[in-house]
C-alpha positions, 0 to 999 in steps of 0.5 A, a space after each residue: 452667848 448660848 442658852 440651855 432650856 430647862 423645865 420648871 420642874 427641873 429647876 425647882 428640884 435643883 433649887 430645893 435640893 441645893 437649899 436643903 444642902 445649905 442647911 435649910 429645912 425642906 419647907 424653907 427650901 421650897 419657900 426660897 425656891 418659889 420666890 426665885 422661880 416666880 422671878 424667872 417665870 415672870 421674865 425677871 431673870 435678874 432676880 431668879 436662878 441667876 441669883 443663886 451664886 449670890 446666895 451661895 456666897 452669902 451663906 458661905 461667908 456667914 452673911 446669911 444665918 441659916 438657923 436664924 428665926 425672925 423675932 417680933 420686937 415691937 407690935 400694935 394691932 396694925 403694925 409690927 417691927 421684926 428683927 430678921 437676925 440676918 436670916 434668909 431674906 425670903 423666909 423673913 419676908 414671907 413671915 412678915 407679909 403673912 403677919 401683915 395679911 393677918 392684921 389687915 384682915 382683922 383691922 383693915 390695914 397694916 404696916 409691918 417693917 423688918 430690919 437685919 435681913 438680907 436680899 429678899 428676891 423680887 418685891 412683887 412676890 410679897 404683894 402677890 401673896 396679898 393680892 391673891 387673897 383679894 387685898 391691896 399691898 405695897 412692898 419695898 426694900 432697901 439694898 446695899 448702896 448702889 445708886 449715885 444720887 443726883 449730882 453725886 458720883 458716890 453711891 449712898 442709896 440702894 436700888 430700893 425697889 417699890 412694888 404694888 398690887 391690887 386684884 383686877 380682871 383678867 389680870 391684877 395690877 402688879 407693879 415692881 420696879 427699882 428706883 434706879 434705872 436698872 437693878 444690880 442684877 441687870 448689870 450682872 446679867 449683861 456682864 454674863 452675856 457680854 452685852 454692853 450697858 445702855 447709855 444712862 444706866 450707870 457711871 464709873 468711878 470717875 462719875 462718867 457714864 459707863 457702858 462696861 458692866 464689869 467696870 461698874 460692878 467692880 466699883 461695888 465689889 471692891 468698894 471703890 467708893 465711887 461709881 454706881 447705877 443712876 436713879 430713874 430719870 438718869 444723870 440730870 435733873 432736866 431728865 428727872 433724876 431727882 425723881 428716882 432719887 426721891 423714890 429711893 428716899 421714900 423706900 428708906 423711910 418705909 424700910 430702914 427709918 421705920 424699923 430702926 435698921 441700917 440705911 443703904 449707906 451703912 449696909 455691911 458689904 460682904 463682911 464675914 459672919 455678918 448679915 447685910 442689914 437689909 430692911 423691908 416694908 410690907 403694907 396691906 390694905 383690905 379694900 373693904 374699908 373703903 366699900 364693896 371690894 368687888 366694885 373696886 375690883 371692877 372699877 380697876 379692871 375697867 381702867 386697865 382695859 381702857 388703858 390696853 384699848 387706847 389708840 396705839 402709837 404703833 398699830 403693831 406694838 400692843 399696849 400692856 398694863 403692869 402685870 400682864 406681861 408677867 402673867 403671859 411670860 409665866 404661862 409660856 414658861 410653864 408650857 415651854 420651860 425656861 432658858 438660862 444663859 450658859 454662865 448661870 448654868 456653869 455657876 449651878 454646876 459649881 454649886 453642885 460641886 460645892 454641895 456634893 450634888 451630881 450636876 449631870 443628874 440635875 442639869 444634864 451633861 452640859 457644855 459650859 466651856 463658853 461660860 464667862 465666870 465672874 467673881 462677885 467677891 471682893 479681891 483680897 
């Protein structure tokens, strides 16, 4: 499937204007757009502009409450619980992480948790907010139930990503990963471009390993009740499936259990007028509570350098540390622009039509006839 290249500025303008048309303020639209575009710039295409159709659907059915304001419902000097009131996940999460950063700067560390939110983009966006200010951070979210845990064919846990970041030179340590083998967004991207799933990524409604992205996605969309994405480690304990299962449970403890919110298996799936009930967690630590922050930064920088300079299994294949590829991708895309698959562009054209925006002005006179449009809404 072909791709179409756009500059970062073009996509930023489109997204900002679209979110304003959806009812967000200019500042809010810019914040949501920044989260999406960082994902694209970092090469995490499953969570960038590809997600626009998901947000369109959520706003349209009222699952995202555009006018919602996050409310602090419990607070101590080092912690807080925030009710997102079903607002846009990015806006609630930026509010929560800013609070966590402020508390950590005052008392050394903090833990802020959120309930009644929605999809918040990449978890690593929020750890980067703290890392850019010299702090160490962890962020996590639960999601709708998508994971078939070890020995099950029924999805009860989410893809439940966990992210962590800490300052270092020349690249910070920046890790962000789902606790499933892949995220739902990766399945959606494969479906768009007509690429089969890898073995051991997902199972169908019968619990059998399945490489058909549309079939697995339909298990979620039509709420079949079985079928889903495998945990990190795959389908068997011998390969370590229980580890991904356990990591997903850790995310539930950090997010839903501490916030008093919905666990993944009780998320509201595409219910008119109701938010999903997604929960988040943001933990920030000021390295100064352990000593000299610069010494720790230098110590981590040395470890990361030693990892990159280790003897290679293949001399032609470089060794990367977490966050390095993302920064290299960012620099490349800032200079050369981003390539979007034609189906994502077709979805953007549909959004233009829905919002009364001139698609040619924003996206050019593009040919999207080969687009493989797919409904992410439950069949009625």
